[in-house]
N, C-alpha and C positions, 0 to 999 in steps of 0.2 A: 418475542419480545417482553423486556426485564420489568418483572411486575414491584413495585416501589412496597419499600418494608412499611409495614404496620406505623402510621403518624404516632409517635407517641408526645404527651404534653410538654410544652418548649421548654418549658421552667428549669433551668440547673439553680442547685441551691445555689442560694447567697452566700457570703462568709458571714459574719457579724456583726460587722459593720457597714452590709448591704451589697458589696462590691461583686460582682462578678468576676469569677477566678477564669482567664483567658488561658488558653493552649501553646507554649511557645515549644518547636521543634525545628530540628535544623536535619538535614538529609547530608549524609559525610562522606563526602564523593570531591577525585579531582577535577582537578578544569576539563579535562579530556574524558570525564564520562559522557559527555555529551550524547546523546541517541540522536540516531538516523545523520551522522556526520561524517562522510567518508573519510574524510582526514584523520578520523582518531579509530576508526571504526573499527581495527587490526588490535585486539587484543593482547598480542605479541609484541606490537611495539612500547607498550603504555610504559613500562618499565624505564624506555629507553626516553621518557619525555620530561623536562622539570616539573616540580610537585609544588606547588602552592597548600595541599594538605594541612598539614602541619603547623605550618604559620595562621595559616588563617582559623584555624579551627582554637588554638591556644587565643585567637584575641576574642574568638567568640564569645570563650570563659569569663577571659577579663570580662568584656561585657558582663555577662550573666553575675557575676563575683560582684561586680560596682553596685547592681540593683539589688542580689540577695533574689534572684530571679533562679527557679530550675528549671531545667528541658527535659525533653527525650532526643533521645540523641539516634537518628537511625543510620547506622553503620552500610556500608556496601562489606560484604566479606574480603571482598580482594584487598579492601583498605586494612581493614582489621588480621591481615594477614602478615601484611610488611611493616604495621605502624600497629601493633599490641600494646606499646608503652602507650600511647596517644587513647587508645582507648580505654587502659586502666586509669590514665587522667582524667579521662571523663566521670569514670565510676565515682573515685575519689575525692571528687568535686561535689558530689551528689545530687548525679542527674542519671536520672533512668536511658535503658539502654533496648533499642530495640532495631530491628534487621532492616536493610532496603535492599536485599537482593545479593547474592554473591558478584553477581558479574553487568548487572544493570542493564540489563535485555527486559524489555516490555512483557509484561503479563501474555498481554493479546498474541503477540509471536509465539507462545510457547505452547506446548500442549501440555498435557496435567503431571505426568509421568516427569519432563522434563523439570517444570515448574517445580516439581515436591522433592527431584534430585536439589536443584538450584539451593531452594529453600534449606532442605535441609543442612548441606552445607555452609550456608549464611552464617546460621544458626549454632552450631557447633565452632566453625571461624569464632566468633565475634564473645559466644561465652566463653570460651578459653582463653582467650586475649582478657575476657572483664573481668572473670570470677565471681560474676554475677548472670542472674538471669537475663535474656533477651525477653521481652514483657509484648511485645505488637510489632507490626509490619506495617510497613509503607511500601506502594508498589513504584517504582519505577514510573515518572510521565503519569503518574496517578492511570496507571493504564488496566487494572481491573476494568471492562469492559463489558458490554451487553456481549452475553456468550461463555463469557469466562468467569461465573459465578461457583465453577468447581474450586475456584481460587480457595475458596471460603470455608470449603471443608478441610483443604489443606493444610490452611490456616489454625486451622483444630482441630485438625490429627497432630499437627505439629508441636500443640501443647502455649499456642501462642493465647494470650488472654484478651485482647480488641484488635483491632485491624485500624487504618489510618488511610487508606488508599482511595477514595471515591472524591470525586469533582464531579458535584451534581450537573454540572451543564458542559456539553461537549466542549472540547478544546482540542488544539491538534492532535495531541499522541494520545488522550484519554476521554474521560467523560462518562458517568452513569448515570441517568435519572434516578432519585434519591432524595429523602426528607434533607432539608437545611441546618438539620440538629445532631446531634447524637441520638443514633436511634438501634435497634437492635435487628442487622440484614438478617431476613429469614427466606430471603429465593436463592436456597441452595440446593444442590442434585438430592443432599439428605436429609433435608428440612429442618436441619438443625438454625439457631438462630445464634449470632456474634455481633458482640458490641460496632457499632462504628462509631468512629467521629470523620466525619467529613468535611470536605475545605470550605473555607466560606466564601459566602458573595455577597456582593451588596447591587443596590439598584442603581443605575447609570440611564436617566429617561427609561424608555420600552427594556430592557436589556438587564440582567442577572450576570455579574462581571466578578471576579476572582480580584482581590485589594489586596491580600493580606500577608501574600509570600511571591520568591523568587521573581520574574522578567514585570508580573504587576506590579510589586510593591515599589522595586526599583524606577519603576516609568511613572506612577500617580506622585502628586505632589504628598505633602505628610497632612496637612488639612482635611486632605479626600480622605485618607487612610484614615485616619480619627475618625469623621465621619461615619466611614463602613463600621469602627469599633461601636461609636455611639449609638447607632441603631441598632445592630445587635443586642446590645448589653442593655439597650431599655430594653428589652422582649425578653431579656433571661437567658441569651443566647450566650455560650463561649464562643469571642472568635478564636481560628487557630492561624497562630502565625509561620511560616515552611519554610527556611533560608539555608541556603551550601555555601560551603567556605569563597568557593570562586564568587559568590554575588559581593564579597567584600572583597575583592580583587581588583583593583580599577588596574593593574600591571599585569591582568592575567594575558598567557599569550591567545594569540591569536590565529585561527587556521581557517580553510577558506570554504565557505559556506554562501549558501545564499541570501542576498541581503536582507530579506526579511528575516532569518535566521538570526543574521550577524545583531540585526537592533534588536532581537529580542535576547538575543546573550549577551549581550557588553553595554546595553541601556542602564546608565543610572548605576553605575559601579558604585562611583567615589561617593553616592548619596547614602549606600544602604546603613552604616554604623550610626549615620547622626540618626536616621527614624528607626534604627532599632534604639536607641537611648531616651529618643521621644515616646514612644510608644511603652516601655519598660518604669519610665519614670511616671506616665500618665496613668496606665493599669494595671491592674493586678493579673499576673501569673502566675504557670506553676507548670508541670510536666502533663502530656499530653495523660499519663494515666491518674495523675490526682484528678485533672478533670471527669476524667471517666469515670471514675472510684463514687466523685460526688454524684456524678449524673444516675447511676447503676449502683447503689449502696449496698445493695443485697446480693451481687455477684463479686467475685474474687477477681477484682483486677489489677488492684495494687497490692 
């Protein structure tokens, strides 16, 4: 069983005006990079599917520019291979670059050697396109789960500065019990500790649920998302927004899948842009690296 990393003080230093700086991030993959959907599982077919990634990432960049907000863009290596100019545009706009793996395979489905190979390939591909360092990792579907703690040793061996993969409660494709605040994850085989930025949760009745990204953000009304950020920020905890280009695409192609997955994949697509505008207008946001550097000023993160 995993052991929670040591609970550290909750507070992240506020800005000079007292505002908490929240973390803004985007996982740059295409609509067909859905995990465990048979209709798009064959990687040899990916190049034949219509793509939305350039258009919708440009939309994300425009929204960020309108609000003068910087973010971390977690690119798939597969995307960087095919759209290197898109990676460069993100860097030129002043954003941080991370890796979301090369093939978008769940970490918990891989052995350590395969994960290390995928990670190395993704970092090289993305850095070659970006002309800038890859700083951090986010696992597809938050799939660092109990039993895959070796992934953190692989991340540190690859020179990454922090991780943003842990979802503190169980979910369909991931989940790892951990503190719900930026912390040092030390339950690694080597005993080394890595700064971790976990995903945000809010309480709905007796349950703790995600609310600030992906299908959660698309499903929940804006007022409830604001309530979640208010609750975190009152305690000095940064919230974490995570979105994908397909979250902004009500015209995204639809393929065969179960009713439950269809709902999760396509609910609220027309609401995402307005909700992001609302968050960026009301709260302070910066890249994940900026937030982590404020939390761990003695570590070389940003």
